[in-house]
SEVODO-189555 format. One line per 3 residues: number of its first residue (from 1); their letters; for each residue z, x negated, y of N, C-alpha, C, O, CB. Coordinates in pm, whole numbers, m for minus. Glycine has a CB too. Example, Ala and Ser with C-alpha at 12.3 -4.5 7.8 and 13.67 -1.06 7.14 Angstrom:
1) as) 780:m1319:m569:780:m1230:m450:780:m1320:m330:846:m1424:m332:905:m1131:m447 ~ 708:m1285:m225:714:m1367:m106:787:m1290:3:804:m1341:114:572:m1408:m60
This chain:
1) xxx) 8925:10713:944:8783:10695:912:8766:10565:834:8813:10460:878:8696:10693:1041 ~ 8701:10571:721:8688:10456:634:8542:10434:596:8457:10521:615:8773:10474:508 ~ 8515:10314:542:8380:10281:497:8338:10370:381:8420:10420:305:8372:10134:456
4) xxx) 8207:10389:370:8148:10461:257:8085:10358:164:8008:10273:209:8042:10567:305 ~ 8117:10366:35:8054:10277:m63:7912:10326:m87:7889:10425:m156:8136:10273:m198 ~ 7819:10254:m29:7678:10295:m33:7611:10253:m162:7535:10330:m221:7603:10235:85
7) xxx) 7639:10129:m207:7568:10078:m325:7646:9965:m390:7721:9892:m324:7428:10031:m287 ~ 7626:9951:m520:7661:9830:m593:7532:9752:m610:7434:9805:m663:7730:9861:m732 ~ 7531:9627:m565:7409:9546:m565:7416:9436:m670:7517:9366:m682:7385:9485:m427
10) xxx) 7308:9421:m745:7290:9311:m841:7191:9212:m782:7083:9253:m739:7241:9364:m980 ~ 7223:9084:m778:7122:8982:m757:7041:8971:m885:7097:8962:m994:7185:8844:m717 ~ 6910:8972:m873:6825:8978:m992:6706:8885:m978:6643:8879:m872:6777:9122:m1017
13) xxx) 6674:8813:m1084:6553:8731:m1086:6429:8817:m1101:6321:8780:m1055:6560:8629:m1199 ~ 6443:8931:m1166:6334:9027:m1182:6391:9166:m1153:6428:9238:m1246:6269:9020:m1328 ~ 6399:9204:m1025:6466:9329:m988:6409:9453:m1056:6484:9541:m1098:6459:9348:m842
16) xxx) 6276:9460:m1067:6216:9579:m1126:6251:9592:m1274:6282:9701:m1321:6065:9576:m1108 ~ 6246:9481:m1346:6281:9484:m1488:6426:9526:m1507:6457:9607:m1595:6256:9347:m1554 ~ 6515:9469:m1426:6657:9502:m1441:6684:9647:m1403:6766:9714:m1466:6743:9408:m1355
19) xxx) 6616:9696:m1300:6631:9836:m1261:6586:9928:m1373:6651:10029:m1402:6551:9864:m1134 ~ 6474:9895:m1437:6425:9978:m1546:6523:9978:m1663:6543:10080:m1729:6287:9930:m1593 ~ 6583:9863:m1689:6683:9856:m1796:6798:9951:m1768:6833:10034:m1852:6736:9712:m1813
22) xxx) 6857:9940:m1648:6973:10021:m1618:6938:10168:m1601:7020:10255:m1629:7042:9969:m1494 ~ 6817:10198:m1555:6773:10337:m1550:6771:10396:m1690:6810:10511:m1710:6633:10348:m1485 ~ 6725:10317:m1788:6721:10364:m1926:6858:10380:m1987:6882:10475:m2061:6640:10271:m2008
25) xxx) 6949:10287:m1956:7084:10296:m2011:7160:10413:m1951:7225:10490:m2023:7161:10165:m1986 ~ 7153:10428:m1817:7234:10528:m1748:7168:10664:m1737:7237:10765:m1716:7266:10479:m1611 ~ 7036:10669:m1752:6966:10795:m1732:6952:10832:m1586:6945:10950:m1551:7037:10906:m1805
28) xxx) 6947:10729:m1497:6932:10752:m1354:6785:10735:m1316:6707:10673:m1388:7022:10655:m1273 ~ 6749:10793:m1200:6613:10784:m1150:6597:10664:m1057:6689:10630:m983:6574:10913:m1078 ~ 6481:10603:m1060:6449:10496:m966:6406:10558:m834:6353:10669:m830:6339:10404:m1023
31) xxx) 6431:10485:m725:6405:10540:m592:6361:10430:m497:6386:10312:m521:6530:10610:m536 ~ 6292:10470:m388:6261:10377:m280:6390:10336:m213:6487:10412:m211:6162:10439:m178 ~ 6393:10216:m157:6515:10164:m97:6482:10098:36:6380:10029:46:6586:10065:m192
34) xxx) 6566:10119:140:6534:10064:271:6535:9912:277:6478:9854:370:6630:10116:371 ~ 6598:9846:180:6600:9699:181:6490:9640:92:6497:9524:52:6737:9649:136 ~ 6389:9721:60:6274:9675:m19:6316:9617:m153:6255:9523:m203:6197:9570:59
37) xxx) 6420:9675:m211:6465:9634:m343:6441:9749:m439:6409:9860:m398:6615:9593:m341 ~ 6457:9722:m568:6459:9830:m665:6594:9898:m658:6696:9831:m639:6429:9778:m809 ~ 6597:10029:m673:6723:10103:m660:6725:10220:m756:6620:10273:m794:6745:10152:m515
40) xxx) 6846:10259:m796:6867:10375:m881:6957:10474:m809:7053:10435:m742:6929:10334:m1018 ~ 6925:10602:m824:7006:10709:m768:7087:10773:m878:7034:10798:m986:6918:10813:m696 ~ 7216:10800:m854:7300:10858:m960:7256:10998:m997:7211:11076:m913:7445:10860:m917
43) xxx) 7270:11029:m1126:7241:11163:m1175:7371:11238:m1206:7368:11344:m1269:7151:11156:m1299 ~ 7485:11181:m1162:7615:11241:m1188:7700:11227:m1064:7647:11219:m953:7684:11175:m1311 ~ 7833:11224:m1079:7922:11218:m963:7958:11076:m924:8059:11054:m855:8048:11296:m991
46) xxx) 7877:10977:m966:7912:10837:m938:7930:10812:m788:8022:10740:m749:7805:10744:m993 ~ 7845:10869:m704:7869:10862:m560:7807:10745:m488:7811:10740:m366:8012:10861:m536 ~ 7750:10649:m559:7682:10536:m495:7558:10502:m576:7550:10532:m695:7777:10412:m484
49) xxx) 7461:10440:m509:7341:10396:m578:7360:10255:m631:7460:10189:m600:7219:10401:m484 ~ 7266:10209:m711:7266:10071:m759:7139:10005:m708:7030:10057:m727:7275:10064:m917 ~ 7154:9890:m644:7042:9815:m589:7024:9685:m666:7119:9627:m718:7062:9786:m439
52) xxx) 6900:9640:m673:6867:9515:m740:6789:9429:m641:6676:9461:m604:6783:9539:m872 ~ 6851:9320:m597:6799:9237:m489:6744:9107:m546:6809:9042:m627:6908:9209:m383 ~ 6625:9071:m504:6558:8953:m558:6631:8824:m520:6672:8807:m405:6414:8947:m509
55) xxx) 6646:8735:m616:6703:8603:m593:6635:8503:m686:6588:8539:m793:6857:8603:m615 ~ 6631:8377:m642:6581:8270:m727:6695:8203:m805:6671:8128:m900:6507:8166:m643 ~ 6819:8230:m764:6935:8167:m830:6953:8223:m970:6940:8343:m993:7063:8190:m747
58) xxx) 6984:8134:m1063:7012:8175:m1199:7159:8208:m1215:7244:8152:m1146:6970:8065:m1298 ~ 7189:8299:m1305:7328:8337:m1330:7405:8218:m1386:7357:8147:m1475:7336:8457:m1428 ~ 7525:8196:m1332:7610:8086:m1379:7752:8139:m1396:7814:8182:m1299:7608:7965:m1280
61) xxx) 7803:8135:m1517:7939:8181:m1542:7947:8332:m1557:7850:8405:m1538:8029:8137:m1429 ~ 8066:8376:m1592:8091:8519:m1615:8106:8592:m1483:8171:8541:m1391:8216:8539:m1702 ~ 8048:8711:m1473:8061:8792:m1352:8206:8836:m1332:8281:8854:m1428:7969:8914:m1357
64) xxx) 8243:8854:m1205:8376:8907:m1173:8382:9059:m1183:8490:9117:m1180:8416:8863:m1034 ~ 8267:9125:m1195:8261:9271:m1200:8167:9313:m1312:8059:9256:m1329:8215:9330:m1064 ~ 8208:9415:m1388:8120:9467:m1492:8145:9616:m1511:8251:9667:m1474:8140:9391:m1625
67) xxx) 8047:9685:m1569:8061:9826:m1602:8140:9843:m1731:8122:9767:m1827:7923:9893:m1614 ~ 8228:9944:m1734:8284:9997:m1857:8221:10134:m1879:8248:10228:m1805:8442:10005:m1851 ~ 8137:10144:m1981:8070:10270:m2013:8151:10344:m2119:8199:10283:m2214:7924:10245:m2062
70) xxx) 8166:10475:m2104:8252:10553:m2193:8173:10612:m2310:8050:10616:m2308:8320:10664:m2114 ~ 8247:10655:m2409:8189:10718:m2528:8271:10841:m2565:8393:10844:m2546:8185:10618:m2647 ~ 8202:10942:m2617:8271:11064:m2660:8305:11062:m2808:8387:11142:m2854:8186:11185:m2628
73) xxx) 8243:10972:m2884:8267:10960:m3028:8217:10823:m3072:8147:10755:m2997:8197:11074:m3108 ~ 8253:10782:m3195:8201:10656:m3247:8049:10659:m3257:7982:10559:m3231:8263:10625:m3384 ~ 7994:10775:m3295:7849:10787:m3302:7786:10772:m3164:7683:10708:m3149:7810:10922:m3364
76) xxx) 7850:10832:m3063:7800:10821:m2926:7805:10676:m2879:7712:10629:m2814:7882:10910:m2831 ~ 7913:10605:m2912:7922:10463:m2877:7811:10383:m2942:7747:10300:m2878:8059:10407:m2918 ~ 7788:10408:m3070:7682:10337:m3143:7544:10367:m3085:7459:10279:m3078:7686:10375:m3292
79) xxx) 7524:10491:m3042:7395:10528:m2984:7373:10458:m2850:7262:10413:m2821:7386:10681:m2964 ~ 7479:10447:m2768:7468:10376:m2641:7435:10230:m2664:7349:10173:m2597:7598:10390:m2560 ~ 7505:10168:m2759:7480:10027:m2790:7337:10009:m2839:7267:9918:m2795:7581:9976:m2897
82) xxx) 7292:10096:m2929:7156:10085:m2983:7052:10104:m2873:6951:10033:m2869:7135:10188:m3095 ~ 7075:10200:m2782:6981:10223:m2672:6973:10100:m2583:6864:10058:m2544:7023:10347:m2589 ~ 7088:10043:m2550:7090:9924:m2465:7020:9806:m2532:6943:9735:m2467:7234:9886:m2429
85) xxx) 7046:9786:m2661:6981:9676:m2733:6830:9696:m2737:6754:9601:m2725:7036:9665:m2876 ~ 6787:9821:m2754:6645:9851:m2757:6576:9827:m2624:6456:9802:m2619:6624:9992:m2799 ~ 6654:9834:m2514:6599:9813:m2380:6605:9666:m2337:6554:9631:m2230:6672:9899:m2280
88) xxx) 6669:9581:m2419:6671:9439:m2385:6807:9376:m2372:6818:9259:m2335:6599:9419:m2260 ~ 6914:9451:m2402:7049:9393:m2400:7071:9306:m2523:6990:9305:m2615:7156:9504:m2393 ~ 7181:9233:m2522:7219:9154:m2639:7371:9148:m2649:7441:9162:m2548:7159:9010:m2632
91) xxx) 7422:9128:m2770:7565:9110:m2790:7608:8975:m2731:7536:8876:m2746:7602:9119:m2940 ~ 7723:8972:m2666:7775:8846:m2613:7924:8835:m2644:7991:8936:m2670:7750:8836:m2460 ~ 7975:8713:m2640:8115:8684:m2669:8181:8635:m2540:8146:8530:m2488:8129:8579:m2783
94) xxx) 8278:8714:m2490:8354:8673:m2372:8501:8651:m2408:8588:8652:m2322:8341:8778:m2259 ~ 8526:8632:m2538:8662:8611:m2585:8729:8736:m2636:8850:8737:m2658:8744:8554:m2475 ~ 8652:8844:m2655:8711:8967:m2709:8758:8945:m2853:8701:8864:m2927:8608:9084:m2702
97) xxx) 8863:9017:m2891:8919:9004:m3024:8852:9102:m3121:8809:9210:m3079:9071:9026:m3021 ~ 8842:9066:m3249:8774:9153:m3346:8835:9293:m3356:8763:9389:m3382:8776:9089:m3482 ~ 8967:9304:m3335:9032:9434:m3349:9010:9526:m3230:9044:9644:m3236:9178:9415:m3371
100) xxx) 8955:9474:m3121:8929:9557:m3004:8808:9646:m3030:8710:9604:m3090:8906:9469:m2878 ~ 8818:9769:m2984:8718:9868:m3019:8595:9871:m2930:8496:9937:m2964:8778:9999:m3019 ~ 8600:9801:m2816:8484:9807:m2727:8379:9703:m2768:8409:9604:m2833:8527:9783:m2581
103) xxx) 8256:9730:m2728:8144:9641:m2759:8100:9574:m2629:8074:9642:m2529:8025:9719:m2825 ~ 8092:9443:m2630:8052:9367:m2512:7906:9328:m2524:7863:9269:m2623:8141:9240:m2493 ~ 7830:9363:m2421:7687:9335:m2418:7650:9263:m2289:7727:9264:m2192:7605:9464:m2433
106) xxx) 7534:9202:m2288:7476:9147:m2167:7342:9213:m2142:7266:9235:m2236:7460:8993:m2177 ~ 7312:9245:m2016:7182:9304:m1985:7074:9196:m1991:7106:9082:m2023:7185:9372:m1844 ~ 6948:9226:m1961:6843:9124:m1976:6863:8997:m1895:6802:8895:m1926:6712:9184:m1939
109) xxx) 6947:9000:m1791:6975:8878:m1716:7116:8825:m1742:7166:8739:m1670:6957:8903:m1566 ~ 7180:8879:m1846:7310:8827:m1888:7430:8888:m1819:7542:8844:m1843:7313:8683:m1865 ~ 7411:8990:m1735:7524:9055:m1670:7604:9133:m1774:7550:9218:m1844:7477:9149:m1556
112) xxx) 7733:9102:m1783:7816:9160:m1886:7845:9309:m1860:7856:9351:m1745:7947:9083:m1897 ~ 7856:9386:m1966:7908:9522:m1958:7969:9560:m2092:7937:9501:m2195:7797:9623:m1916 ~ 8057:9660:m2089:8127:9702:m2210:8096:9847:m2241:8085:9930:m2150:8278:9682:m2195
115) xxx) 8081:9878:m2368:8072:10015:m2415:8206:10046:m2482:8236:9995:m2590:7949:10037:m2513 ~ 8285:10129:m2416:8423:10153:m2456:8429:10252:m2571:8350:10346:m2577:8506:10204:m2337 ~ 8522:10230:m2661:8541:10319:m2775:8593:10456:m2729:8654:10466:m2623:8639:10257:m2876
118) xxx) 8571:10562:m2808:8623:10693:m2771:8776:10694:m2774:8839:10612:m2841:8568:10801:m2866 ~ 8834:10788:m2701:8979:10802:m2701:9050:10714:m2601:9173:10700:m2609:9032:10774:m2835 ~ 8978:10653:m2508:9042:10570:m2406:9105:10662:m2300:9034:10725:m2222:8938:10471:m2340
121) xxx) 9237:10668:m2299:9306:10763:m2211:9286:10731:m2063:9280:10822:m1981:9454:10764:m2242 ~ 9277:10604:m2029:9265:10564:m1889:9134:10615:m1828:9129:10647:m1709:9274:10411:m1877 ~ 9030:10622:m1908:8898:10665:m1860:8864:10806:m1904:8748:10848:m1894:8791:10569:m1909
124) xxx) 8962:10880:m1953:8937:11010:m2018:8868:11110:m1927:8784:11188:m1973:9066:11068:m2066 ~ 8901:11110:m1798:8843:11210:m1707:8728:11154:m1625:8685:11217:m1528:8949:11265:m1615 ~ 8678:11037:m1663:8568:10974:m1589:8435:11006:m1658:8434:11053:m1772:8589:10819:m1580
127) xxx) 8327:10980:m1590:8195:11002:m1645:8149:10887:m1733:8230:10809:m1782:8096:11024:m1535 ~ 8016:10878:m1752:7959:10774:m1839:7995:10635:m1787:8037:10549:m1863:7806:10789:m1849 ~ 7977:10613:m1656:8034:10490:m1597:8181:10519:m1574:8218:10582:m1475:7960:10446:m1461
130) xxx) 8264:10473:m1665:8407:10501:m1652:8472:10418:m1544:8560:10466:m1472:8476:10476:m1783 ~ 8429:10292:m1532:8492:10203:m1435:8400:10088:m1399:8314:10048:m1477:8625:10148:m1489 ~ 8420:10037:m1279:8375:9904:m1241:8498:9816:m1259:8591:9820:m1179:8317:9898:m1092
133) xxx) 8498:9737:m1365:8613:9654:m1398:8597:9518:m1332:8497:9449:m1354:8629:9639:m1551 ~ 8695:9480:m1251:8684:9359:m1170:8795:9261:m1202:8908:9301:m1233:8686:9393:m1021 ~ 8763:9134:m1194:8863:9029:m1195:8915:9018:m1053:8838:8989:m961:8803:8892:m1247
136) xxx) 9046:9039:m1032:9096:9037:m896:9245:9058:m887:9310:9102:m982:9026:9140:m814 ~ 9297:9026:m771:9440:9030:m747:9487:9170:m708:9406:9258:m676:9478:8931:m638 ~ 9619:9188:m710:9677:9313:m660:9644:9331:m512:9616:9442:m468:9830:9314:m681
139) xxx) 9648:9222:m437:9618:9228:m294:9479:9283:m269:9460:9362:m177:9631:9090:m232 ~ 9380:9242:m350:9244:9289:m326:9230:9436:m364:9149:9508:m304:9144:9203:m406 ~ 9307:9482:m462:9308:9625:m492:9360:9706:m375:9305:9811:m343:9392:9651:m615
142) xxx) 9467:9657:m312:9521:9725:m194:9419:9724:m80:9403:9824:m9:9652:9657:m149 ~ 9350:9611:m63:9250:9600:43:9142:9706:26:9110:9777:121:9187:9461:45 ~ 9086:9717:m94:8976:9810:m115:9022:9956:m108:8945:10044:m71:8909:9783:m248
145) xxx) 9146:9981:m144:9200:10116:m126:9199:10156:21:9161:10268:56:9342:10125:m182 ~ 9240:10063:108:9240:10089:252:9098:10090:309:9065:10172:394:9325:9985:326 ~ 9014:9999:261:8878:9988:314:8798:10115:289:8725:10162:376:8806:9869:253
148) xxx) 8810:10171:168:8730:10287:128:8804:10419:146:8743:10526:142:8687:10272:m15 ~ 8935:10413:165:9013:10536:172:9026:10602:36:9043:10724:27:8949:10632:269 ~ 9019:10521:m71:9036:10573:m207:9180:10547:m250:9228:10434:m237:8935:10506:m307
151) xxx) 9250:10647:m300:9389:10627:m338:9403:10539:m462:9314:10533:m546:9457:10760:m363 ~ 9517:10472:m470:9551:10398:m591:9580:10497:m703:9658:10591:m685:9672:10304:m567 ~ 9518:10477:m818:9548:10559:m935:9618:10477:m1043:9655:10531:m1148:9419:10622:m991
154) xxx) 9636:10349:m1018:9712:10260:m1108:9762:10142:m1026:9686:10083:m950:9624:10212:m1229 ~ 9888:10109:m1042:9947:9994:m973:10068:9949:m1054:10181:9993:m1031:9989:10029:m824 ~ 10043:9861:m1150:10148:9820:m1242:10119:9680:m1293:10006:9648:m1328:10160:9919:m1360
157) xxx) 10224:9596:m1297:10212:9459:m1349:10097:9383:m1282:10026:9307:m1347:10190:9461:m1500 ~ 10080:9403:m1151:9978:9340:m1068:9836:9385:m1102:9740:9329:m1050:9987:9190:m1082 ~ 9822:9486:m1187:9692:9548:m1213:9681:9671:m1124:9777:9747:m1109:9675:9586:m1364
160) xxx) 9563:9691:m1064:9543:9804:m974:9413:9876:m1007:9322:9819:m1068:9543:9758:m828 ~ 9406:10000:m965:9282:10077:m979:9278:10181:m869:9382:10236:m831:9271:10144:m1121 ~ 9159:10208:m819:9138:10312:m718:9027:10404:m766:8949:10369:m855:9102:10250:m579
163) xxx) 9022:10523:m706:8916:10617:m741:8889:10707:m622:8982:10747:m551:8953:10701:m866 ~ 8764:10739:m600:8727:10829:m491:8792:10965:m512:8801:11013:m625:8574:10843:m482 ~ 8838:11030:m405:8891:11166:m418:8786:11264:m471:8820:11372:m519:8942:11214:m284
166) xxx) 8658:11226:m462:8550:11313:m511:8518:11289:m658:8427:11352:m713:8424:11291:m428 ~ 8592:11199:m722:8567:11169:m863:8480:11047:m880:8474:10961:m792:8503:11288:m932 ~ 8413:11038:m992:8330:10922:m1021:8409:10812:m1089:8521:10834:m1133:8268:10871:m894
169) xxx) 8350:10692:m1098:8416:10582:m1168:8542:10535:m1095:8556:10552:m974:8320:10466:m1185 ~ 8631:10475:m1171:8741:10399:m1112:8692:10258:m1083:8599:10209:m1147:8866:10398:m1207 ~ 8755:10193:m987:8737:10049:m967:8869:9985:m1000:8972:10022:m943:8689:10013:m820
172) xxx) 8869:9890:m1092:8993:9830:m1141:8996:9680:m1115:8892:9614:m1109:9011:9859:m1290 ~ 9116:9628:m1099:9137:9483:m1086:9246:9442:m1183:9354:9502:m1186:9175:9443:m938 ~ 9218:9339:m1261:9304:9305:m1374:9422:9217:m1344:9504:9192:m1433:9225:9241:m1475
175) xxx) 9436:9167:m1219:9548:9081:m1186:9531:8940:m1239:9428:8907:m1297:9675:9140:m1239 ~ 9634:8856:m1217:9624:8716:m1260:9628:8703:m1412:9677:8792:m1482:9736:8633:m1198 ~ 9575:8589:m1463:9511:8480:m1390:9368:8517:m1352:9299:8586:m1427:9512:8351:m1474
178) xxx) 9323:8470:m1236:9189:8499:m1189:9091:8392:m1237:9125:8274:m1246:9186:8510:m1036 ~ 8969:8436:m1267:8865:8341:m1302:8828:8258:m1180:8828:8310:m1068:8739:8413:m1358 ~ 8798:8130:m1198:8751:8051:m1083:8618:8105:m1032:8533:8146:m1111:8737:7903:m1122
181) xxx) 8601:8105:m902:8477:8154:m842:8377:8038:m836:8407:7932:m781:8503:8214:m700 ~ 8260:8061:m891:8157:7956:m893:8035:8006:m817:7947:8070:m874:8118:7917:m1039 ~ 8032:7977:m689:7919:8019:m607:7926:8166:m571:8028:8232:m591:7791:7991:m679
184) xxx) 7815:8217:m519:7807:8356:m475:7813:8450:m595:7751:8424:m698:7679:8380:m395 ~ 7888:8560:m581:7894:8659:m688:7757:8720:m713:7677:8737:m621:7995:8768:m654 ~ 7732:8754:m837:7606:8817:m876:7601:8964:m835:7494:9021:m813:7585:8804:m1028
187) xxx) 7719:9025:m825:7731:9165:m787:7813:9176:m659:7911:9104:m642:7795:9248:m900 ~ 7773:9267:m570:7852:9291:m449:7835:9435:m403:7742:9504:m443:7811:9192:m337 ~ 7926:9478:m317:7921:9612:m260:7846:9611:m127:7856:9516:m50:8062:9669:m240
190) xxx) 7770:9717:m102:7716:9748:31:7795:9867:86:7804:9971:21:7562:9780:26 ~ 7851:9850:206:7927:9956:271:7850:10010:391:7772:9938:453:8066:9905:314 ~ 7874:10135:422:7821:10196:545:7940:10234:632:8038:10288:581:7731:10321:513
193) xxx) 7934:10209:763:8044:10248:851:8060:10399:853:7963:10471:828:8023:10195:993 ~ 8180:10448:883:8202:10593:882:8119:10668:985:8083:10784:964:8347:10623:904 ~ 8090:10602:1096:8008:10662:1202:7884:10575:1220:7898:10456:1250:8088:10676:1337
196) xxx) 7764:10629:1203:7643:10549:1223:7644:10480:1360:7674:10542:1462:7518:10636:1208 ~ 7611:10352:1360:7610:10276:1485:7741:10210:1518:7749:10132:1613:7572:10366:1596 ~ 7846:10237:1440:7977:10177:1465:8003:10059:1372:8116:10037:1328:8087:10282:1447
199) xxx) 7899:9981:1343:7913:9869:1251:8020:9770:1298:8104:9728:1218:7779:9798:1235 ~ 8017:9732:1426:8110:9632:1475:8254:9681:1467:8344:9604:1432:8076:9595:1617 ~ 8276:9807:1499:8411:9861:1491:8462:9859:1348:8580:9831:1324:8414:10004:1546
202) xxx) 8374:9887:1254:8417:9885:1114:8440:9743:1065:8533:9718:988:8312:9954:1025 ~ 8357:9649:1110:8379:9509:1076:8516:9464:1128:8591:9397:1058:8267:9419:1135 ~ 8548:9501:1251:8678:9464:1308:8793:9524:1228:8894:9458:1205:8686:9509:1455
205) xxx) 8777:9649:1185:8882:9713:1106:8902:9641:974:9015:9619:931:8848:9861:1082 ~ 8791:9605:909:8801:9537:780:8864:9399:795:8938:9355:707:8662:9525:717 ~ 8834:9330:905:8899:9202:932:9050:9221:947:9129:9140:898:8840:9137:1060
208) xxx) 9090:9328:1014:9233:9355:1032:9303:9384:899:9425:9368:888:9253:9473:1126 ~ 9225:9426:798:9281:9453:665:9285:9330:577:9345:9333:469:9202:9562:597 ~ 9221:9220:621:9224:9098:543:9090:9041:505:9083:8938:438:9301:9121:422
211) xxx) 8981:9107:546:8848:9054:518:8811:8945:619:8880:8927:719:8743:9167:522 ~ 8705:8874:592:8655:8771:685:8504:8778:689:8439:8817:592:8704:8629:644 ~ 8447:8738:803:8301:8728:813:8256:8603:739:8331:8506:727:8254:8723:961
214) xxx) 8133:8607:689:8086:8503:600:7942:8467:633:7861:8554:664:8099:8545:454 ~ 7911:8338:625:7774:8292:642:7727:8236:509:7774:8132:463:7764:8184:756 ~ 7632:8307:446:7574:8259:320:7429:8221:339:7351:8216:244:7588:8365:209
217) xxx) 7393:8196:466:7256:8161:498:7167:8283:517:7046:8274:501:7199:8075:392 ~ 7229:8398:550:7151:8522:562:7063:8525:686:6969:8606:691:7243:8639:565 ~ 7089:8441:784:7007:8439:905:7026:8565:987:7132:8627:985:6861:8423:869
220) xxx) 6920:8604:1061:6927:8722:1148:6893:8847:1067:6776:8875:1040:6830:8708:1269 ~ 6994:8920:1029:6975:9042:950:7055:9155:1015:7141:9130:1099:7019:9022:800 ~ 7026:9277:976:7091:9392:1037:7228:9422:976:7304:9501:1032:7003:9514:1023
223) xxx) 7259:9360:864:7389:9383:801:7481:9264:825:7435:9154:857:7372:9407:649 ~ 7610:9287:810:7711:9182:828:7766:9145:691:7812:9231:617:7825:9229:924 ~ 7762:9016:658:7815:8968:532:7962:8933:550:7999:8863:644:7734:8846:480
226) xxx) 8045:8982:458:8189:8960:468:8243:8921:331:8172:8926:230:8261:9086:522 ~ 8370:8882:328:8439:8851:203:8572:8923:203:8640:8929:306:8458:8697:185 ~ 8611:8976:88:8742:9041:75:8850:8934:57:8817:8815:55:8743:9141:m44
229) xxx) 8977:8970:44:9083:8869:35:9072:8775:m85:9133:8668:m84:9215:8936:31 ~ 8998:8813:m189:8976:8724:m303:8849:8641:m289:8814:8565:m379:8970:8804:m431 ~ 8779:8655:m175:8658:8578:m153:8531:8641:m205:8426:8576:m206:8673:8448:m214
232) xxx) 8538:8768:m250:8419:8836:m301:8333:8887:m186:8383:8954:m95:8459:8953:m395 ~ 8205:8855:m190:8114:8894:m84:8090:9045:m85:8088:9108:m191:7982:8819:m97 ~ 8070:9102:33:8021:9239:47:7950:9250:182:7965:9164:268:8138:9344:36
235) xxx) 7873:9357:200:7795:9374:321:7830:9505:390:7853:9606:324:7646:9369:290 ~ 7833:9502:521:7846:9623:602:7711:9649:663:7664:9569:744:7959:9610:712 ~ 7648:9758:627:7508:9783:664:7499:9856:798:7388:9885:845:7438:9864:555
């Protein structure tokens, strides 16, 4: 029995605006959310929702996690880029080389994402969200494979990737060198225990896999804040 990936959460200065942006880019519907945040429900096999949680903190540094969006043709890639720019995205430079075919953008709050060129074999059988691309170690890839019960679909040269047996995006980790962590991550996972009401048992299991409990000033809340072996925050709801 393993955790269920319930949501990918964005810290947002304007949650509703950011939700509307990503709803327009992805074609997902907005929905009510139990944590009083803006949320999107997938319209495909992604398998998790996206939440936007209010914060006063401003974004600092490059995110450790970003979307890789796929394209079926150069025209399709250009249309995705144009749609995102029309909704409030902007081109950004994260050190990509001119000969690389993907387009790097930032959403209205600067969260990076890539629109991948057509013909990418690694993402060929994935949907529009081809991957959640993460900066992370091989160890953390192994941890999340065990935590979610998702098999490894790539494990080479310290780069790892996992994918749900039900399909949807891959989650990838690029291996060393890792970016320095500067404060709390802007994006994090919300997990649900395999059996409702078994939160503590699942927390204990995740600790046995290498996670740790974390205090980020959350106070008395119904969820447990934890960190994976690379120090990335996540919540068990």
